[in-house]
C-alpha positions as CSV (number, residue, x, y, z in Angstrom):
1,M,53.7,125.6,111.6
2,D,50.3,127.1,111.3
3,F,48.4,125.8,108.3
4,T,46.2,128.1,106.4
5,E,42.6,127.1,105.6
6,D,43.6,126.3,102.0
7,Q,46.5,124.1,103.2
8,I,44.2,122.3,105.6
9,N,41.9,121.6,102.7
10,R,44.8,120.6,100.4
11,Y,46.4,118.2,102.8
12,S,43.2,117.0,104.5
13,R,43.6,113.4,103.4
14,H,47.0,113.2,105.0
15,I,45.9,115.0,108.1
16,L,43.1,112.4,108.5
17,L,45.5,109.5,108.3
18,Q,46.2,108.1,111.8
19,D,49.9,107.6,111.1
20,V,50.4,111.0,109.5
21,G,48.1,113.6,111.0
22,V,49.0,117.3,111.5
23,E,52.4,116.5,112.9
24,G,53.3,114.3,110.0
25,Q,52.1,116.8,107.4
26,E,54.3,119.4,109.2
27,K,57.3,117.1,108.7
28,I,56.4,116.8,105.1
29,C,56.1,120.5,104.6
30,N,59.5,121.0,106.3
31,G,61.1,118.2,104.4
32,K,63.9,118.6,101.7
33,I,64.2,115.9,99.1
34,L,66.7,115.7,96.2
35,I,65.6,114.0,93.0
36,V,68.4,112.9,90.7
37,G,67.0,112.7,87.2
38,A,63.8,114.4,85.9
39,G,62.9,111.4,83.7
40,G,60.8,108.3,83.9
41,L,61.2,107.8,87.6
42,G,61.8,111.4,88.6
43,S,58.6,112.5,87.0
44,P,56.0,110.6,89.1
45,V,58.3,111.1,92.2
46,A,58.3,114.9,91.7
47,L,54.6,115.1,91.1
48,Y,53.6,113.0,94.1
49,L,56.0,114.7,96.4
50,A,54.9,118.1,95.2
51,A,51.2,117.1,95.7
52,A,52.1,115.9,99.2
53,G,53.5,119.3,100.0
54,V,57.2,118.5,100.5
55,G,58.7,121.9,101.4
56,T,61.8,121.8,99.2
57,L,62.4,119.7,96.1
58,G,65.8,119.7,94.5
59,I,66.0,118.4,90.9
60,I,69.2,117.7,89.1
61,D,69.3,116.9,85.4
62,G,71.5,118.1,82.7
63,D,69.3,117.0,79.8
64,V,66.6,118.7,77.7
65,V,63.2,117.2,76.9
66,D,63.2,115.0,73.8
67,L,60.1,113.7,72.0
68,S,61.1,110.1,72.8
69,N,60.9,111.0,76.6
70,L,57.2,111.8,76.5
71,Q,56.2,108.1,76.4
72,R,57.0,107.7,80.1
73,Q,58.3,111.1,81.5
74,I,54.9,112.4,82.4
75,I,56.0,115.7,84.0
76,H,57.0,116.9,80.5
77,F,54.5,117.9,77.8
78,T,54.8,118.1,74.0
79,A,55.4,121.9,74.2
80,D,58.4,121.3,76.4
81,V,60.5,119.5,73.8
82,G,63.9,121.2,73.7
83,K,63.4,122.8,77.1
84,P,65.8,121.9,80.0
85,K,64.1,119.1,82.0
86,V,64.6,120.9,85.3
87,I,62.8,124.0,84.1
88,S,60.0,121.9,82.6
89,A,59.6,120.0,85.9
90,K,59.8,123.1,88.0
91,E,57.0,124.7,86.0
92,K,54.6,121.8,86.5
93,I,55.4,121.5,90.2
94,E,54.7,125.2,90.8
95,Q,51.4,124.9,89.0
96,L,50.5,121.9,91.0
97,N,51.5,123.2,94.4
98,P,52.8,126.8,95.0
99,D,53.8,125.8,98.6
100,V,56.7,123.9,97.3
101,K,60.1,125.5,96.8
102,V,62.0,124.0,93.8
103,I,65.7,124.2,93.4
104,T,67.1,123.3,90.0
105,Y,70.5,122.0,89.1
106,P,70.7,122.0,85.2
107,F,73.8,119.8,85.0
108,L,74.9,116.2,85.7
109,L,75.7,114.8,89.1
110,T,79.5,114.1,89.3
111,A,82.0,113.0,91.9
112,E,83.1,116.6,92.2
113,N,79.7,118.1,93.0
114,A,77.7,115.2,94.6
115,L,78.5,115.7,98.2
116,D,78.1,119.4,98.1
117,I,74.6,119.1,96.6
118,I,73.2,116.3,98.8
119,K,74.4,117.8,102.1
120,D,71.3,120.1,102.3
121,Y,68.7,117.4,101.8
122,D,66.9,114.9,104.1
123,F,66.4,112.2,101.5
124,V,67.7,111.4,98.0
125,I,65.8,109.7,95.1
126,D,67.8,107.8,92.5
127,G,65.9,108.3,89.3
128,T,68.8,107.4,87.0
129,D,69.2,104.7,84.4
130,N,72.9,103.9,84.3
131,F,75.2,102.0,86.6
132,P,78.0,104.6,87.0
133,V,75.6,107.3,88.4
134,K,73.8,104.7,90.6
135,F,77.1,103.8,92.3
136,L,77.9,107.5,92.6
137,I,74.6,108.3,94.3
138,N,75.1,105.3,96.6
139,D,78.6,106.1,97.6
140,A,77.8,109.8,98.1
141,C,74.8,109.0,100.4
142,V,76.8,106.4,102.4
143,M,79.7,108.8,102.9
144,A,77.3,111.7,103.8
145,G,75.1,109.5,106.0
146,K,72.0,110.3,103.8
147,P,69.1,108.0,103.2
148,Y,68.0,107.3,99.7
149,S,65.7,105.3,97.5
150,H,67.3,103.2,94.7
151,G,65.2,102.6,91.6
152,G,65.8,100.8,88.3
153,I,63.6,99.8,85.4
154,L,64.2,98.0,82.1
155,R,61.7,96.5,79.6
156,F,58.9,95.2,81.8
157,E,60.8,95.0,85.1
158,G,61.6,97.2,88.0
159,Q,63.5,97.0,91.3
160,T,63.9,99.3,94.3
161,F,65.1,99.4,97.9
162,T,65.7,102.1,100.5
163,Y,69.0,102.8,102.2
164,V,69.5,104.3,105.6
165,P,72.8,104.4,107.4
166,G,73.6,101.0,108.7
167,S,71.4,99.1,106.3
168,A,72.4,97.3,103.1
169,C,73.6,99.7,100.4
170,Y,73.8,99.3,96.7
171,R,77.4,98.0,96.9
172,C,76.4,95.5,99.5
173,L,74.3,93.9,96.8
174,F,76.3,94.8,93.7
175,H,80.0,95.2,94.3
176,S,80.9,97.3,91.3
177,P,79.5,98.6,88.0
178,P,79.5,96.1,85.1
179,P,81.7,96.9,82.1
180,P,80.2,99.6,79.7
181,N,77.6,98.1,77.3
182,A,77.5,94.8,79.2
183,V,74.0,95.6,80.4
184,P,71.6,97.5,78.1
185,T,69.9,100.7,79.2
186,C,66.2,101.5,78.5
187,S,67.4,103.7,75.6
188,Q,68.9,100.5,74.1
189,A,66.4,97.8,75.1
190,G,63.2,99.8,75.6
191,V,60.9,100.2,78.6
192,L,57.1,100.0,79.1
193,G,56.2,103.6,80.0
194,A,53.8,102.7,82.9
195,I,56.6,100.8,84.6
196,A,58.3,104.1,85.4
197,G,55.1,105.3,87.1
198,M,54.7,102.1,89.1
199,L,58.3,102.3,90.5
200,G,58.4,106.1,90.9
201,T,55.3,106.0,92.9
202,I,56.8,103.5,95.3
203,Q,59.9,105.7,95.6
204,A,57.8,108.7,96.4
205,A,55.9,106.7,99.1
206,E,59.2,105.6,100.7
207,A,60.3,109.3,100.8
208,L,57.1,110.3,102.5
209,K,57.3,107.4,104.9
210,Y,60.8,108.5,105.8
211,L,59.8,112.1,106.5
212,T,56.8,111.1,108.6
213,G,58.1,108.0,110.3
214,A,55.0,106.1,109.2
215,G,55.2,102.4,108.4
216,E,58.4,100.4,107.6
217,L,60.9,101.4,105.0
218,L,62.1,99.1,102.3
219,T,65.4,98.6,104.0
220,N,67.4,95.3,103.8
221,R,64.9,94.2,101.2
222,L,65.0,94.4,97.5
223,L,61.6,94.7,95.9
224,T,61.4,93.5,92.3
225,F,58.4,93.2,89.9
226,N,57.6,92.0,86.4
227,A,54.7,93.8,84.8
228,K,54.2,91.1,82.2
229,T,53.0,88.7,84.9
230,M,52.3,91.4,87.6
231,E,54.4,89.4,90.0
232,F,56.1,91.2,92.9
233,R,59.0,89.6,94.9
234,T,60.8,90.8,98.0
235,I,64.3,89.5,98.5
236,K,65.8,89.9,102.0
237,T,69.2,91.5,102.0
238,R,71.6,92.5,104.8
239,H,74.5,94.9,105.3
240,N,77.8,93.4,104.2
241,D,80.7,94.1,106.7
242,K,83.1,93.7,103.7
243,C,81.3,96.2,101.5
244,P,83.9,98.4,99.8
245,V,82.1,101.6,100.8
246,S,79.9,100.9,103.9
247,G,81.9,98.0,105.4
248,T,84.2,97.9,108.4
249,N,87.3,98.7,106.4
250,P,86.1,100.6,103.3
251,T,88.3,100.6,100.2
252,V,86.2,103.2,98.4
253,T,86.9,106.4,100.3
254,E,86.5,108.9,97.5
255,L,83.7,109.4,94.9
256,I,84.4,107.9,91.5
257,D,83.1,108.9,88.1
258,Y,83.0,105.5,86.4
259,E,83.1,105.2,82.6
260,Q,79.6,105.2,81.0
261,A,78.3,103.5,77.9
262,A,78.6,105.8,74.9
263,C,74.8,106.2,74.6
264,D,74.6,107.4,78.2
265,L,77.2,110.2,78.0
266,A,74.7,112.9,77.4
267,S,72.1,111.8,80.0
268,H,71.6,110.2,83.4
269,K,67.9,109.7,83.2
270,K,65.2,107.3,82.2
């Protein structure tokens, strides 16, 4: 693609990077990334990917902005309370970078629509905060052969890894969802707002690394951190041949809408 003078100025710090350059920025500008959840994780992800010039950003979220979201969901402002999150997010992205095409999906991701939605994207971001949808995203990406970034936060802690076909998936690490209400969500236990920014930024970096081919992805490694002590830990993982969805003889061959905790029924986001 031929960059305009304004685009060269906008993306100059990427173009100067030895591992990115003009070719890498072209890949970013031609990239298509789906963000599931325009909340705590999806907010910094969307802003950084838009700033980077990702050509197409899909945002799926069925919720509206609530006052309690503003403590961590930095893409939404006070005036946006009551507005659909996908619309609020789209407005900020377009103000930040008009180069970016934003496709909004103002509804929840389900077993019925997941495969049809993700098929058009190069990379998927899991910005959700409940186990049923995390397993749904994982299973859909495994079945469709799509790479994705997992992210989860609670209280002062966060965790993330990146899946590409052939690497360890979410079910390789965690076989199935816990019973509803067995593990609290951030709406029940709370979360330090800045934690969402820390983890979402890592997820955005993984997406950009995938598009450009720069560096090493966080595959077969689970990164965890505790912001109280500011300690980061990387746990080596590996693909499980007996995994129910990505193993040699998978038993999960169709997408499943698992039961959610009652407080999560209206929302999939942090």
